[in-house]
C-alpha positions in Angstrom: -0.1 -0.2 -0.6 1.0 3.4 -1.0 0.7 4.9 2.9 3.8 6.6 4.5 3.5 8.5 8.2 5.9 10.8 9.8 6.3 10.9 13.5 6.6 14.3 14.2 6.7 17.2 12.1 5.2 20.0 13.5 5.8 21.5 17.7 3.7 21.0 20.5 3.1 24.9 20.2 2.8 24.7 16.1 -0.5 22.3 17.0 -1.8 24.7 19.8 -2.4 27.3 17.5 -3.6 26.0 14.5 -6.1 23.8 16.5 -7.2 27.3 17.9 -7.3 28.7 14.8 -9.4 25.5 14.0 -11.4 26.4 17.1 -12.5 30.2 16.0 -13.6 28.8 12.8 -16.5 27.2 14.5 -17.6 29.7 16.5 -17.4 31.9 13.2 -19.8 29.4 11.9 -17.2 28.8 9.0 -16.3 25.2 8.5 -16.1 23.8 5.2 -13.8 23.0 2.5 -11.9 25.4 1.2 -9.3 25.5 -1.5 -5.9 27.8 -1.2 -3.6 27.7 -4.6 0.0 27.0 -4.5 1.1 31.0 -4.8 -1.3 32.3 -3.1 -1.1 34.9 -0.3 -1.8 33.0 3.0 -4.8 34.7 5.1 -4.6 32.9 7.9 -1.9 30.1 9.7 -3.8 26.8 8.9 -3.8 27.6 5.3 0.1 28.4 4.9 1.0 25.5 7.1 -0.5 23.3 4.8 2.0 25.3 2.0 4.4 24.9 3.6 4.6 21.2 4.7 3.6 20.3 0.8 6.5 22.5 0.4 8.7 20.6 2.7 7.7 16.4 2.2 6.0 16.5 -1.1 6.1 18.9 -4.1 9.0 17.0 -5.1 6.7 14.0 -5.9 3.7 16.5 -7.3 5.7 18.5 -9.7 2.0 19.1 -11.5 -0.2 20.0 -8.1 -2.0 23.8 -8.9 -3.4 24.0 -4.8 -5.4 21.7 -2.6 -8.5 21.5 -0.5 -8.6 21.7 3.3 -10.5 21.3 5.9 -10.4 20.0 9.2 -12.2 17.8 12.1 -13.6 17.7 15.8 -15.5 16.1 17.1 -18.2 17.2 20.8 -19.9 13.5 20.5 -18.2 10.3 21.6 -20.3 8.3 19.0 -19.7 10.9 16.0 -17.3 9.0 13.5 -16.6 8.9 9.3 -18.0 6.4 7.0 -15.1 5.0 5.0 -15.7 6.9 1.8 -13.2 7.8 -1.0 -11.9 11.5 -1.4 -12.8 12.9 -4.9 -14.8 16.3 -6.6 -17.6 15.9 -4.6 -19.1 18.7 -7.1 -18.9 15.8 -10.1 -19.3 12.8 -7.8 -22.8 14.8 -7.1 -23.5 16.4 -10.5 -22.0 13.5 -12.5 -21.7 10.4 -10.7 -18.1 10.6 -11.1 -15.3 9.9 -9.1 -12.4 12.1 -9.7 -9.8 11.7 -7.6 -6.7 14.4 -5.8 -3.4 13.3 -6.3 -2.6 12.4 -2.6 -4.6 13.1 0.7 -3.1 14.3 3.7 -4.0 14.2 7.3 -2.2 16.2 10.3 -3.3 15.2 13.7 -2.8 18.1 15.8 -3.5 16.0 19.3 -3.3 12.8 20.8 -5.8 10.3 20.4 -7.0 7.1 20.5 -9.0 6.4 17.9 -6.5 5.3 14.7 -7.4 6.9 10.3 -8.4 3.8 9.1 -7.3 3.2 5.5 -8.4 -0.2 3.6 -6.4 -1.9 0.5 -9.9 -1.5 -1.3 -9.0 1.5 -4.2 -11.3 3.4 -6.6 -10.1 2.7 -10.1 -12.3 4.2 -12.4 -14.9 6.8 -12.1 -18.1 4.8 -11.2 -18.9 4.2 -7.6 -18.6 0.1 -7.6 -15.2 0.6 -9.5 -13.3 -0.7 -6.7 -10.9 -3.2 -6.3 -10.6 -6.5 -3.6 -14.1 -6.2 -3.1 -13.0 -6.9 0.9 -9.8 -5.8 2.4 -6.3 -7.9 2.5 -4.4 -5.5 4.2 -5.7 -2.3 7.4 -3.5 0.6 7.4 -4.3 2.0 11.4 -3.0 5.2 11.9 -3.1 6.2 15.8 -3.2 9.8 15.9 0.2 11.8 17.5 0.6 15.4 17.7 2.1 16.5 14.4 2.1 13.6 12.8 2.4 14.1 8.7 -0.2 11.0 7.3 -0.3 10.6 3.1 -1.6 7.7 1.5 -2.7 7.0 -1.7 -6.2 9.0 -2.7 -7.8 5.8 -4.0 -7.4 4.4 -0.9 -11.0 3.9 0.8 -11.0 5.3 4.1 -12.3 6.2 7.5 -13.0 6.6 11.9 -15.0 4.7 13.6 -16.8 6.1 16.5 -14.7 6.7 20.1 -13.8 10.5 18.7 -14.2 13.0 20.9 -11.8 16.0 21.6 -9.8 14.8 18.7 -8.5 17.3 15.6 -7.3 15.9 12.7 -6.1 19.2 9.9 -6.5 17.8 6.5 -5.9 18.6 2.1 -5.7 17.1 -1.0 -3.4 17.8 -3.0 -4.8 19.2 -6.9 -3.5 19.2 -10.1 -7.0 21.3 -10.7 -9.4 23.5 -9.0 -12.8 21.6 -8.6 -15.6 24.2 -8.9 -17.2 24.4 -6.0 -14.1 24.9 -3.8 -13.5 28.3 -2.7 -11.1 30.7 0.0 -11.9 30.7 3.4 -13.5 34.0 5.0 -11.4 33.3 8.0 -8.8 35.7 8.4 -6.4 35.8 11.3 -2.6 37.0 12.3 0.1 34.9 10.4 2.3 32.3 11.4 5.1 30.1 10.5 4.7 26.3 11.4 7.8 25.2 13.8 8.4 22.3 11.5 10.5 18.7 12.1 13.2 18.2 9.2 11.2 13.8 9.7 11.9 10.8 7.4 8.6 8.9 5.9 8.4 5.7 7.4 6.2 2.8 5.7 3.4 1.1 8.7 5.0 -1.5 10.7 3.5 -5.1 10.4 1.1 -6.2 13.5 2.1 -9.5 15.3 -0.3 -8.9 17.8 -3.5 -10.4 19.5 -6.4 -8.5 17.2 -10.1 -8.1 19.2 -12.8 -9.5 17.8 -14.3 -8.8 14.6 -15.7 -6.0 13.8 -18.5 -5.2 11.0 -18.9 -2.4 8.6 -19.2 -2.1 5.0 -19.1 0.7 2.0 -21.0 1.2 -0.6 -23.7 -2.0 0.4 -20.6 -4.5 0.3 -20.0 -5.9 4.1 -16.5 -6.7 5.3 -15.0 -7.4 8.4 -11.7 -6.1 9.8 -9.6 -7.2 12.6 -8.6 -4.6 14.7 -5.4 -4.1 16.5 -5.7 -4.9 20.8 -3.0 -2.8 21.5 -2.1 0.7 20.0 -0.3 3.6 21.1 0.2 7.2 19.9 2.3 8.4 16.7 1.8 5.0 16.1 0.6 3.0 12.8 -0.2 -0.7 11.7 -1.3 -2.9 8.8 -3.0 -5.8 10.0 -3.2 -8.7 7.0 -6.5 -9.7 6.0 
């Protein structure tokens, strides 16, 4: 699987002010998916972080990138979760029923939490909703949040987050080779701060050989399958489980 983790690319202070801006966006009711171009002047620290982290860690891999779709997730309810899905151009999906995908998907974790991002090796290989394979996962990656951890994966992969997410803060951005039609710049303005970066090498997930919990039954687009979940996972860890 094309999945990479970077243990900690930003310091605790940076995580703090990025999380604070997320909370301000919630208070101003400006939550949504937004656009920032590769060379746009950032209007807040979140935009600047997106541009700078791409420049530092991903730019060499994606010379045809022109900008980013960014958003964040926070949860105030223990039972909320993120259903399994594929990142795509939502305007095209809703209007034409076709799946057009970004170049790569990313997650930045702004605090410690036990609820992992789950990425399946089930991958979208065409524009039709049911064009994915395999029909059941053969490998599943679990990325456990850690403060400042950066996680990237091929946008074709189906992914989600199960319940137990209260107080979990994540900042996401997709890298695009064109600008999806409905994505606009945010109205949120702040005093733009530079993120304090650590140079960190990417790592592949480690194969999990420990005990597993009872299989979890779940589904994607009506196709049901089981997930084997590690019994013990610690902050910052990234595991792959064979199915």
